PDB file of N, CA, C and O in Angstrom:
ATOM      1  N   MET A   1      -1.194  18.436 -10.641  1.00  0.00           N
ATOM      2  CA  MET A   1      -2.256  18.130  -9.714  1.00  0.00           C
ATOM      3  C   MET A   1      -3.295  19.245  -9.740  1.00  0.00           C
ATOM      4  O   MET A   1      -2.930  20.410  -9.899  1.00  0.00           O
ATOM      5  N   PRO A   2      -4.600  18.917  -9.586  1.00  0.00           N
ATOM      6  CA  PRO A   2      -5.610  19.956  -9.510  1.00  0.00           C
ATOM      7  C   PRO A   2      -5.437  20.794  -8.232  1.00  0.00           C
ATOM      8  O   PRO A   2      -5.119  20.252  -7.174  1.00  0.00           O
ATOM      9  N   PRO A   3      -5.643  22.095  -8.332  1.00  0.00           N
ATOM     10  CA  PRO A   3      -5.470  22.935  -7.122  1.00  0.00           C
ATOM     11  C   PRO A   3      -6.505  22.649  -6.073  1.00  0.00           C
ATOM     12  O   PRO A   3      -7.581  22.144  -6.394  1.00  0.00           O
ATOM     13  N   PHE A   4      -6.209  22.962  -4.799  1.00  0.00           N
ATOM     14  CA  PHE A   4      -7.138  22.813  -3.694  1.00  0.00           C
ATOM     15  C   PHE A   4      -8.261  23.890  -3.824  1.00  0.00           C
ATOM     16  O   PHE A   4      -9.420  23.640  -3.494  1.00  0.00           O
ATOM     17  N   THR A   5      -7.887  25.043  -4.297  1.00  0.00           N
ATOM     18  CA  THR A   5      -8.853  26.144  -4.431  1.00  0.00           C
ATOM     19  C   THR A   5      -8.861  26.666  -5.879  1.00  0.00           C
ATOM     20  O   THR A   5      -7.864  26.535  -6.590  1.00  0.00           O
ATOM     21  N   PRO A   6      -9.970  27.248  -6.305  1.00  0.00           N
ATOM     22  CA  PRO A   6     -10.042  27.750  -7.664  1.00  0.00           C
ATOM     23  C   PRO A   6      -8.995  28.814  -7.953  1.00  0.00           C
ATOM     24  O   PRO A   6      -8.579  29.536  -7.047  1.00  0.00           O
ATOM     25  N   ASP A   7      -8.568  28.918  -9.198  1.00  0.00           N
ATOM     26  CA  ASP A   7      -7.610  29.937  -9.652  1.00  0.00           C
ATOM     27  C   ASP A   7      -8.389  31.176 -10.073  1.00  0.00           C
ATOM     28  O   ASP A   7      -8.531  31.459 -11.262  1.00  0.00           O
ATOM     29  N   GLU A   8      -8.904  31.931  -9.057  1.00  0.00           N
ATOM     30  CA  GLU A   8      -9.686  33.121  -9.272  1.00  0.00           C
ATOM     31  C   GLU A   8      -9.067  34.245  -8.456  1.00  0.00           C
ATOM     32  O   GLU A   8      -9.527  34.507  -7.344  1.00  0.00           O
ATOM     33  N   PRO A   9      -8.021  34.932  -8.977  1.00  0.00           N
ATOM     34  CA  PRO A   9      -7.328  35.906  -8.165  1.00  0.00           C
ATOM     35  C   PRO A   9      -8.199  37.017  -7.594  1.00  0.00           C
ATOM     36  O   PRO A   9      -7.887  37.558  -6.533  1.00  0.00           O
ATOM     37  N   ASP A  10      -9.283  37.365  -8.278  1.00  0.00           N
ATOM     38  CA  ASP A  10     -10.105  38.439  -7.755  1.00  0.00           C
ATOM     39  C   ASP A  10     -10.904  37.983  -6.528  1.00  0.00           C
ATOM     40  O   ASP A  10     -11.355  38.797  -5.723  1.00  0.00           O
ATOM     41  N   VAL A  11     -11.064  36.669  -6.408  1.00  0.00           N
ATOM     42  CA  VAL A  11     -11.860  36.084  -5.295  1.00  0.00           C
ATOM     43  C   VAL A  11     -10.921  35.499  -4.224  1.00  0.00           C
ATOM     44  O   VAL A  11     -11.188  35.643  -3.031  1.00  0.00           O
ATOM     45  N   TRP A  12      -9.853  34.856  -4.628  1.00  0.00           N
ATOM     46  CA  TRP A  12      -9.010  34.066  -3.726  1.00  0.00           C
ATOM     47  C   TRP A  12      -7.634  34.658  -3.549  1.00  0.00           C
ATOM     48  O   TRP A  12      -6.655  33.913  -3.501  1.00  0.00           O
ATOM     49  N   PHE A  13      -7.521  35.941  -3.451  1.00  0.00           N
ATOM     50  CA  PHE A  13      -6.168  36.514  -3.234  1.00  0.00           C
ATOM     51  C   PHE A  13      -5.695  36.210  -1.836  1.00  0.00           C
ATOM     52  O   PHE A  13      -6.445  36.402  -0.879  1.00  0.00           O
ATOM     53  N   SER A  14      -4.469  35.739  -1.689  1.00  0.00           N
ATOM     54  CA  SER A  14      -3.920  35.431  -0.398  1.00  0.00           C
ATOM     55  C   SER A  14      -2.402  35.365  -0.532  1.00  0.00           C
ATOM     56  O   SER A  14      -1.864  35.109  -1.609  1.00  0.00           O
ATOM     57  N   GLN A  15      -1.740  35.598   0.574  1.00  0.00           N
ATOM     58  CA  GLN A  15      -0.311  35.420   0.601  1.00  0.00           C
ATOM     59  C   GLN A  15       0.104  34.047   1.100  1.00  0.00           C
ATOM     60  O   GLN A  15       1.290  33.719   1.132  1.00  0.00           O
ATOM     61  N   LEU A  16      -0.883  33.249   1.488  1.00  0.00           N
ATOM     62  CA  LEU A  16      -0.665  31.889   1.949  1.00  0.00           C
ATOM     63  C   LEU A  16      -1.482  30.977   1.054  1.00  0.00           C
ATOM     64  O   LEU A  16      -2.662  31.220   0.800  1.00  0.00           O
ATOM     65  N   VAL A  17      -0.810  29.887   0.564  1.00  0.00           N
ATOM     66  CA  VAL A  17      -1.498  28.976  -0.317  1.00  0.00           C
ATOM     67  C   VAL A  17      -1.023  27.544  -0.007  1.00  0.00           C
ATOM     68  O   VAL A  17       0.140  27.307   0.319  1.00  0.00           O
ATOM     69  N   SER A  18      -1.944  26.634  -0.120  1.00  0.00           N
ATOM     70  CA  SER A  18      -1.606  25.190  -0.050  1.00  0.00           C
ATOM     71  C   SER A  18      -1.727  24.583  -1.428  1.00  0.00           C
ATOM     72  O   SER A  18      -2.740  24.767  -2.103  1.00  0.00           O
ATOM     73  N   CYS A  19      -0.725  23.877  -1.845  1.00  0.00           N
ATOM     74  CA  CYS A  19      -0.675  23.261  -3.159  1.00  0.00           C
ATOM     75  C   CYS A  19      -0.619  21.771  -3.051  1.00  0.00           C
ATOM     76  O   CYS A  19       0.166  21.261  -2.252  1.00  0.00           O
ATOM     77  N   PRO A  20      -1.414  21.027  -3.816  1.00  0.00           N
ATOM     78  CA  PRO A  20      -1.415  19.594  -3.741  1.00  0.00           C
ATOM     79  C   PRO A  20      -0.140  18.983  -4.324  1.00  0.00           C
ATOM     80  O   PRO A  20       0.476  19.544  -5.230  1.00  0.00           O
ATOM     81  N   LEU A  21       0.245  17.820  -3.785  1.00  0.00           N
ATOM     82  CA  LEU A  21       1.383  17.085  -4.258  1.00  0.00           C
ATOM     83  C   LEU A  21       0.953  15.685  -4.553  1.00  0.00           C
ATOM     84  O   LEU A  21      -0.059  15.230  -4.019  1.00  0.00           O
ATOM     85  N   PRO A  22       1.693  14.968  -5.397  1.00  0.00           N
ATOM     86  CA  PRO A  22       1.408  13.583  -5.643  1.00  0.00           C
ATOM     87  C   PRO A  22       1.693  12.764  -4.383  1.00  0.00           C
ATOM     88  O   PRO A  22       2.240  13.293  -3.415  1.00  0.00           O
ATOM     89  N   ASN A  23       1.341  11.534  -4.385  1.00  0.00           N
ATOM     90  CA  ASN A  23       1.570  10.650  -3.220  1.00  0.00           C
ATOM     91  C   ASN A  23       3.049  10.380  -3.074  1.00  0.00           C
ATOM     92  O   ASN A  23       3.584   9.472  -3.709  1.00  0.00           O
ATOM     93  N   ILE A  24       3.712  11.160  -2.245  1.00  0.00           N
ATOM     94  CA  ILE A  24       5.161  11.090  -2.061  1.00  0.00           C
ATOM     95  C   ILE A  24       5.492  10.919  -0.575  1.00  0.00           C
ATOM     96  O   ILE A  24       4.622  11.056   0.285  1.00  0.00           O
ATOM     97  N   ASP A  25       6.728  10.625  -0.295  1.00  0.00           N
ATOM     98  CA  ASP A  25       7.173  10.596   1.081  1.00  0.00           C
ATOM     99  C   ASP A  25       7.493  12.072   1.428  1.00  0.00           C
ATOM    100  O   ASP A  25       8.517  12.609   1.003  1.00  0.00           O
ATOM    101  N   ILE A  26       6.603  12.709   2.203  1.00  0.00           N
ATOM    102  CA  ILE A  26       6.792  14.129   2.432  1.00  0.00           C
ATOM    103  C   ILE A  26       7.945  14.415   3.433  1.00  0.00           C
ATOM    104  O   ILE A  26       8.512  15.508   3.427  1.00  0.00           O
ATOM    105  N   THR A  27       8.271  13.468   4.255  1.00  0.00           N
ATOM    106  CA  THR A  27       9.425  13.634   5.148  1.00  0.00           C
ATOM    107  C   THR A  27      10.702  13.709   4.311  1.00  0.00           C
ATOM    108  O   THR A  27      11.560  14.561   4.543  1.00  0.00           O
ATOM    109  N   GLU A  28      10.814  12.822   3.354  1.00  0.00           N
ATOM    110  CA  GLU A  28      11.992  12.803   2.478  1.00  0.00           C
ATOM    111  C   GLU A  28      12.036  14.063   1.605  1.00  0.00           C
ATOM    112  O   GLU A  28      13.100  14.655   1.424  1.00  0.00           O
ATOM    113  N   ALA A  29      10.889  14.469   1.068  1.00  0.00           N
ATOM    114  CA  ALA A  29      10.797  15.677   0.222  1.00  0.00           C
ATOM    115  C   ALA A  29      11.216  16.910   0.977  1.00  0.00           C
ATOM    116  O   ALA A  29      11.981  17.735   0.477  1.00  0.00           O
ATOM    117  N   LYS A  30      10.693  17.033   2.224  1.00  0.00           N
ATOM    118  CA  LYS A  30      11.029  18.205   3.054  1.00  0.00           C
ATOM    119  C   LYS A  30      12.521  18.244   3.370  1.00  0.00           C
ATOM    120  O   LYS A  30      13.144  19.305   3.329  1.00  0.00           O
ATOM    121  N   THR A  31      13.080  17.098   3.681  1.00  0.00           N
ATOM    122  CA  THR A  31      14.521  17.012   3.972  1.00  0.00           C
ATOM    123  C   THR A  31      15.391  17.376   2.784  1.00  0.00           C
ATOM    124  O   THR A  31      16.352  18.137   2.898  1.00  0.00           O
ATOM    125  N   ARG A  32      15.026  16.808   1.634  1.00  0.00           N
ATOM    126  CA  ARG A  32      15.801  17.113   0.392  1.00  0.00           C
ATOM    127  C   ARG A  32      15.665  18.606  -0.025  1.00  0.00           C
ATOM    128  O   ARG A  32      16.626  19.226  -0.479  1.00  0.00           O
ATOM    129  N   LEU A  33      14.458  19.148   0.143  1.00  0.00           N
ATOM    130  CA  LEU A  33      14.243  20.515  -0.234  1.00  0.00           C
ATOM    131  C   LEU A  33      15.139  21.426   0.599  1.00  0.00           C
ATOM    132  O   LEU A  33      15.694  22.397   0.083  1.00  0.00           O
ATOM    133  N   TYR A  34      15.281  21.108   1.909  1.00  0.00           N
ATOM    134  CA  TYR A  34      16.159  21.927   2.725  1.00  0.00           C
ATOM    135  C   TYR A  34      17.632  21.633   2.442  1.00  0.00           C
ATOM    136  O   TYR A  34      18.426  22.552   2.240  1.00  0.00           O
ATOM    137  N   ASP A  35      17.986  20.366   2.427  1.00  0.00           N
ATOM    138  CA  ASP A  35      19.406  20.008   2.234  1.00  0.00           C
ATOM    139  C   ASP A  35      19.986  20.459   0.917  1.00  0.00           C
ATOM    140  O   ASP A  35      21.137  20.890   0.843  1.00  0.00           O
ATOM    141  N   GLU A  36      19.181  20.358  -0.120  1.00  0.00           N
ATOM    142  CA  GLU A  36      19.713  20.654  -1.496  1.00  0.00           C
ATOM    143  C   GLU A  36      19.506  22.110  -1.900  1.00  0.00           C
ATOM    144  O   GLU A  36      20.282  22.665  -2.678  1.00  0.00           O
ATOM    145  N   PHE A  37      18.436  22.731  -1.353  1.00  0.00           N
ATOM    146  CA  PHE A  37      18.105  24.114  -1.835  1.00  0.00           C
ATOM    147  C   PHE A  37      18.036  25.128  -0.709  1.00  0.00           C
ATOM    148  O   PHE A  37      17.855  26.319  -0.963  1.00  0.00           O
ATOM    149  N   ARG A  38      18.175  24.680   0.528  1.00  0.00           N
ATOM    150  CA  ARG A  38      18.050  25.565   1.715  1.00  0.00           C
ATOM    151  C   ARG A  38      16.722  26.291   1.745  1.00  0.00           C
ATOM    152  O   ARG A  38      16.638  27.480   2.052  1.00  0.00           O
ATOM    153  N   ILE A  39      15.678  25.529   1.412  1.00  0.00           N
ATOM    154  CA  ILE A  39      14.280  26.069   1.449  1.00  0.00           C
ATOM    155  C   ILE A  39      13.533  25.259   2.451  1.00  0.00           C
ATOM    156  O   ILE A  39      13.553  24.029   2.418  1.00  0.00           O
ATOM    157  N   GLU A  40      12.859  25.958   3.363  1.00  0.00           N
ATOM    158  CA  GLU A  40      12.054  25.293   4.355  1.00  0.00           C
ATOM    159  C   GLU A  40      10.626  25.759   4.273  1.00  0.00           C
ATOM    160  O   GLU A  40      10.336  26.937   4.479  1.00  0.00           O
ATOM    161  N   VAL A  41       9.700  24.810   3.962  1.00  0.00           N
ATOM    162  CA  VAL A  41       8.273  25.063   3.888  1.00  0.00           C
ATOM    163  C   VAL A  41       7.572  23.879   4.552  1.00  0.00           C
ATOM    164  O   VAL A  41       8.118  22.775   4.570  1.00  0.00           O
ATOM    165  N   PRO A  42       6.398  24.084   5.087  1.00  0.00           N
ATOM    166  CA  PRO A  42       5.640  22.965   5.678  1.00  0.00           C
ATOM    167  C   PRO A  42       5.029  22.061   4.602  1.00  0.00           C
ATOM    168  O   PRO A  42       4.390  22.529   3.660  1.00  0.00           O
ATOM    169  N   PHE A  43       5.241  20.784   4.766  1.00  0.00           N
ATOM    170  CA  PHE A  43       4.555  19.794   3.974  1.00  0.00           C
ATOM    171  C   PHE A  43       3.442  19.209   4.824  1.00  0.00           C
ATOM    172  O   PHE A  43       3.606  19.057   6.034  1.00  0.00           O
ATOM    173  N   ILE A  44       2.329  18.882   4.223  1.00  0.00           N
ATOM    174  CA  ILE A  44       1.196  18.409   4.988  1.00  0.00           C
ATOM    175  C   ILE A  44       0.666  17.070   4.435  1.00  0.00           C
ATOM    176  O   ILE A  44       0.748  16.797   3.238  1.00  0.00           O
ATOM    177  N   ASP A  45       0.132  16.264   5.331  1.00  0.00           N
ATOM    178  CA  ASP A  45      -0.571  15.031   4.952  1.00  0.00           C
ATOM    179  C   ASP A  45      -1.866  15.070   5.692  1.00  0.00           C
ATOM    180  O   ASP A  45      -1.891  14.767   6.885  1.00  0.00           O
ATOM    181  N   TRP A  46      -2.956  15.429   5.043  1.00  0.00           N
ATOM    182  CA  TRP A  46      -4.237  15.586   5.691  1.00  0.00           C
ATOM    183  C   TRP A  46      -5.229  14.625   5.048  1.00  0.00           C
ATOM    184  O   TRP A  46      -5.611  14.790   3.890  1.00  0.00           O
ATOM    185  N   HIS A  47      -5.634  13.632   5.806  1.00  0.00           N
ATOM    186  CA  HIS A  47      -6.589  12.638   5.305  1.00  0.00           C
ATOM    187  C   HIS A  47      -6.081  12.013   4.025  1.00  0.00           C
ATOM    188  O   HIS A  47      -6.841  11.796   3.082  1.00  0.00           O
ATOM    189  N   GLY A  48      -4.796  11.726   3.997  1.00  0.00           N
ATOM    190  CA  GLY A  48      -4.195  11.065   2.802  1.00  0.00           C
ATOM    191  C   GLY A  48      -3.902  11.967   1.663  1.00  0.00           C
ATOM    192  O   GLY A  48      -3.365  11.513   0.652  1.00  0.00           O
ATOM    193  N   MET A  49      -4.230  13.248   1.770  1.00  0.00           N
ATOM    194  CA  MET A  49      -3.917  14.222   0.699  1.00  0.00           C
ATOM    195  C   MET A  49      -2.593  14.913   1.071  1.00  0.00           C
ATOM    196  O   MET A  49      -2.467  15.460   2.166  1.00  0.00           O
ATOM    197  N   LYS A  50      -1.641  14.886   0.188  1.00  0.00           N
ATOM    198  CA  LYS A  50      -0.338  15.497   0.426  1.00  0.00           C
ATOM    199  C   LYS A  50      -0.367  16.921  -0.149  1.00  0.00           C
ATOM    200  O   LYS A  50      -1.058  17.206  -1.127  1.00  0.00           O
ATOM    201  N   GLY A  51       0.394  17.784   0.485  1.00  0.00           N
ATOM    202  CA  GLY A  51       0.500  19.126  -0.023  1.00  0.00           C
ATOM    203  C   GLY A  51       1.682  19.906   0.585  1.00  0.00           C
ATOM    204  O   GLY A  51       2.354  19.445   1.508  1.00  0.00           O
ATOM    205  N   VAL A  52       1.892  21.049   0.051  1.00  0.00           N
ATOM    206  CA  VAL A  52       2.921  21.971   0.575  1.00  0.00           C
ATOM    207  C   VAL A  52       2.224  23.314   0.809  1.00  0.00           C
ATOM    208  O   VAL A  52       1.408  23.768   0.008  1.00  0.00           O
ATOM    209  N   ARG A  53       2.584  23.936   1.956  1.00  0.00           N
ATOM    210  CA  ARG A  53       1.971  25.237   2.294  1.00  0.00           C
ATOM    211  C   ARG A  53       3.049  26.276   2.115  1.00  0.00           C
ATOM    212  O   ARG A  53       4.148  26.156   2.658  1.00  0.00           O
ATOM    213  N   VAL A  54       2.722  27.307   1.340  1.00  0.00           N
ATOM    214  CA  VAL A  54       3.699  28.340   0.979  1.00  0.00           C
ATOM    215  C   VAL A  54       3.101  29.687   1.440  1.00  0.00           C
ATOM    216  O   VAL A  54       1.924  29.981   1.233  1.00  0.00           O
ATOM    217  N   SER A  55       3.986  30.493   2.083  1.00  0.00           N
ATOM    218  CA  SER A  55       3.573  31.826   2.503  1.00  0.00           C
ATOM    219  C   SER A  55       4.567  32.813   1.919  1.00  0.00           C
ATOM    220  O   SER A  55       5.778  32.658   2.077  1.00  0.00           O
ATOM    221  N   PHE A  56       4.042  33.840   1.235  1.00  0.00           N
ATOM    222  CA  PHE A  56       4.840  34.894   0.673  1.00  0.00           C
ATOM    223  C   PHE A  56       4.707  36.162   1.457  1.00  0.00           C
ATOM    224  O   PHE A  56       3.593  36.566   1.791  1.00  0.00           O
ATOM    225  N   GLN A  57       5.819  36.812   1.766  1.00  0.00           N
ATOM    226  CA  GLN A  57       5.852  38.028   2.560  1.00  0.00           C
ATOM    227  C   GLN A  57       6.441  39.137   1.716  1.00  0.00           C
ATOM    228  O   GLN A  57       6.872  38.922   0.583  1.00  0.00           O
ATOM    229  N   ALA A  58       6.452  40.340   2.298  1.00  0.00           N
ATOM    230  CA  ALA A  58       6.987  41.514   1.574  1.00  0.00           C
ATOM    231  C   ALA A  58       8.437  41.339   1.221  1.00  0.00           C
ATOM    232  O   ALA A  58       8.891  41.918   0.234  1.00  0.00           O
ATOM    233  N   TYR A  59       9.204  40.554   1.994  1.00  0.00           N
ATOM    234  CA  TYR A  59      10.621  40.384   1.698  1.00  0.00           C
ATOM    235  C   TYR A  59      10.898  39.308   0.655  1.00  0.00           C
ATOM    236  O   TYR A  59      12.041  39.145   0.229  1.00  0.00           O
ATOM    237  N   ASN A  60       9.878  38.575   0.240  1.00  0.00           N
ATOM    238  CA  ASN A  60      10.056  37.577  -0.858  1.00  0.00           C
ATOM    239  C   ASN A  60       9.896  38.265  -2.208  1.00  0.00           C
ATOM    240  O   ASN A  60       9.161  39.241  -2.361  1.00  0.00           O
ATOM    241  N   ASP A  61      10.628  37.705  -3.192  1.00  0.00           N
ATOM    242  CA  ASP A  61      10.472  38.227  -4.554  1.00  0.00           C
ATOM    243  C   ASP A  61      10.304  37.074  -5.497  1.00  0.00           C
ATOM    244  O   ASP A  61      10.230  35.917  -5.083  1.00  0.00           O
ATOM    245  N   GLU A  62      10.244  37.395  -6.777  1.00  0.00           N
ATOM    246  CA  GLU A  62      10.030  36.370  -7.841  1.00  0.00           C
ATOM    247  C   GLU A  62      11.128  35.355  -7.863  1.00  0.00           C
ATOM    248  O   GLU A  62      10.889  34.191  -8.185  1.00  0.00           O
ATOM    249  N   ASN A  63      12.369  35.777  -7.519  1.00  0.00           N
ATOM    250  CA  ASN A  63      13.514  34.841  -7.464  1.00  0.00           C
ATOM    251  C   ASN A  63      13.248  33.769  -6.424  1.00  0.00           C
ATOM    252  O   ASN A  63      13.566  32.601  -6.652  1.00  0.00           O
ATOM    253  N   ASP A  64      12.663  34.145  -5.266  1.00  0.00           N
ATOM    254  CA  ASP A  64      12.389  33.171  -4.189  1.00  0.00           C
ATOM    255  C   ASP A  64      11.380  32.174  -4.705  1.00  0.00           C
ATOM    256  O   ASP A  64      11.529  30.973  -4.479  1.00  0.00           O
ATOM    257  N   LEU A  65      10.358  32.640  -5.391  1.00  0.00           N
ATOM    258  CA  LEU A  65       9.338  31.723  -5.973  1.00  0.00           C
ATOM    259  C   LEU A  65       9.945  30.806  -7.004  1.00  0.00           C
ATOM    260  O   LEU A  65       9.636  29.615  -7.039  1.00  0.00           O
ATOM    261  N   ASP A  66      10.822  31.358  -7.860  1.00  0.00           N
ATOM    262  CA  ASP A  66      11.462  30.493  -8.861  1.00  0.00           C
ATOM    263  C   ASP A  66      12.328  29.397  -8.216  1.00  0.00           C
ATOM    264  O   ASP A  66      12.329  28.257  -8.681  1.00  0.00           O
ATOM    265  N   ARG A  67      13.066  29.742  -7.147  1.00  0.00           N
ATOM    266  CA  ARG A  67      13.857  28.776  -6.419  1.00  0.00           C
ATOM    267  C   ARG A  67      13.000  27.669  -5.820  1.00  0.00           C
ATOM    268  O   ARG A  67      13.352  26.491  -5.881  1.00  0.00           O
ATOM    269  N   LEU A  68      11.841  28.076  -5.225  1.00  0.00           N
ATOM    270  CA  LEU A  68      10.918  27.109  -4.646  1.00  0.00           C
ATOM    271  C   LEU A  68      10.425  26.138  -5.708  1.00  0.00           C
ATOM    272  O   LEU A  68      10.457  24.923  -5.512  1.00  0.00           O
ATOM    273  N   ILE A  69       9.960  26.687  -6.857  1.00  0.00           N
ATOM    274  CA  ILE A  69       9.454  25.875  -7.934  1.00  0.00           C
ATOM    275  C   ILE A  69      10.494  24.919  -8.440  1.00  0.00           C
ATOM    276  O   ILE A  69      10.223  23.737  -8.647  1.00  0.00           O
ATOM    277  N   ASP A  70      11.696  25.436  -8.642  1.00  0.00           N
ATOM    278  CA  ASP A  70      12.823  24.532  -9.092  1.00  0.00           C
ATOM    279  C   ASP A  70      13.111  23.443  -8.103  1.00  0.00           C
ATOM    280  O   ASP A  70      13.329  22.289  -8.472  1.00  0.00           O
ATOM    281  N   GLY A  71      13.111  23.818  -6.825  1.00  0.00           N
ATOM    282  CA  GLY A  71      13.373  22.830  -5.788  1.00  0.00           C
ATOM    283  C   GLY A  71      12.276  21.787  -5.713  1.00  0.00           C
ATOM    284  O   GLY A  71      12.552  20.593  -5.596  1.00  0.00           O
ATOM    285  N   LEU A  72      11.014  22.242  -5.782  1.00  0.00           N
ATOM    286  CA  LEU A  72       9.934  21.257  -5.767  1.00  0.00           C
ATOM    287  C   LEU A  72       9.976  20.312  -6.964  1.00  0.00           C
ATOM    288  O   LEU A  72       9.727  19.113  -6.836  1.00  0.00           O
ATOM    289  N   LYS A  73      10.293  20.867  -8.114  1.00  0.00           N
ATOM    290  CA  LYS A  73      10.384  20.038  -9.319  1.00  0.00           C
ATOM    291  C   LYS A  73      11.476  18.962  -9.106  1.00  0.00           C
ATOM    292  O   LYS A  73      11.304  17.809  -9.499  1.00  0.00           O
ATOM    293  N   ALA A  74      12.578  19.353  -8.489  1.00  0.00           N
ATOM    294  CA  ALA A  74      13.673  18.373  -8.283  1.00  0.00           C
ATOM    295  C   ALA A  74      13.308  17.308  -7.300  1.00  0.00           C
ATOM    296  O   ALA A  74      13.597  16.137  -7.541  1.00  0.00           O
ATOM    297  N   VAL A  75      12.668  17.666  -6.167  1.00  0.00           N
ATOM    298  CA  VAL A  75      12.417  16.672  -5.147  1.00  0.00           C
ATOM    299  C   VAL A  75      11.122  15.904  -5.326  1.00  0.00           C
ATOM    300  O   VAL A  75      10.980  14.763  -4.886  1.00  0.00           O
ATOM    301  N   VAL A  76      10.193  16.557  -5.979  1.00  0.00           N
ATOM    302  CA  VAL A  76       8.892  15.879  -6.243  1.00  0.00           C
ATOM    303  C   VAL A  76       8.831  15.269  -7.632  1.00  0.00           C
ATOM    304  O   VAL A  76       8.396  14.134  -7.824  1.00  0.00           O
ATOM    305  N   GLY A  77       9.289  16.074  -8.604  1.00  0.00           N
ATOM    306  CA  GLY A  77       9.206  15.618  -9.985  1.00  0.00           C
ATOM    307  C   GLY A  77      10.162  14.511 -10.330  1.00  0.00           C
ATOM    308  O   GLY A  77       9.924  13.771 -11.285  1.00  0.00           O
ATOM    309  N   GLY A  78      11.246  14.370  -9.580  1.00  0.00           N
ATOM    310  CA  GLY A  78      12.253  13.370  -9.887  1.00  0.00           C
ATOM    311  C   GLY A  78      12.046  12.064  -9.165  1.00  0.00           C
ATOM    312  O   GLY A  78      12.989  11.292  -8.992  1.00  0.00           O
ATOM    313  N   ARG A  79      10.831  11.804  -8.743  1.00  0.00           N
ATOM    314  CA  ARG A  79      10.559  10.567  -8.011  1.00  0.00           C
ATOM    315  C   ARG A  79      10.458   9.366  -8.863  1.00  0.00           C
ATOM    316  O   ARG A  79      10.232   8.267  -8.357  1.00  0.00           O
TER     317      ARG A  79
END
């Protein structure tokens, strides 16, 4: 999916990002992501556009990001 914001790290650095998702049942995706991976992130449906909002903090590391990506691939990519 095309990003909501440009990929320009010098301009758009942030620890909070919203990423677009395909047209999925976000309630089911959120439930599966938690039940199967124990990951909880907000899913949004704004004017028909689906997305996931991710916030990274000092206690998160690359392994957390990898787990999130794997979980999203499983619950969104396996539709």
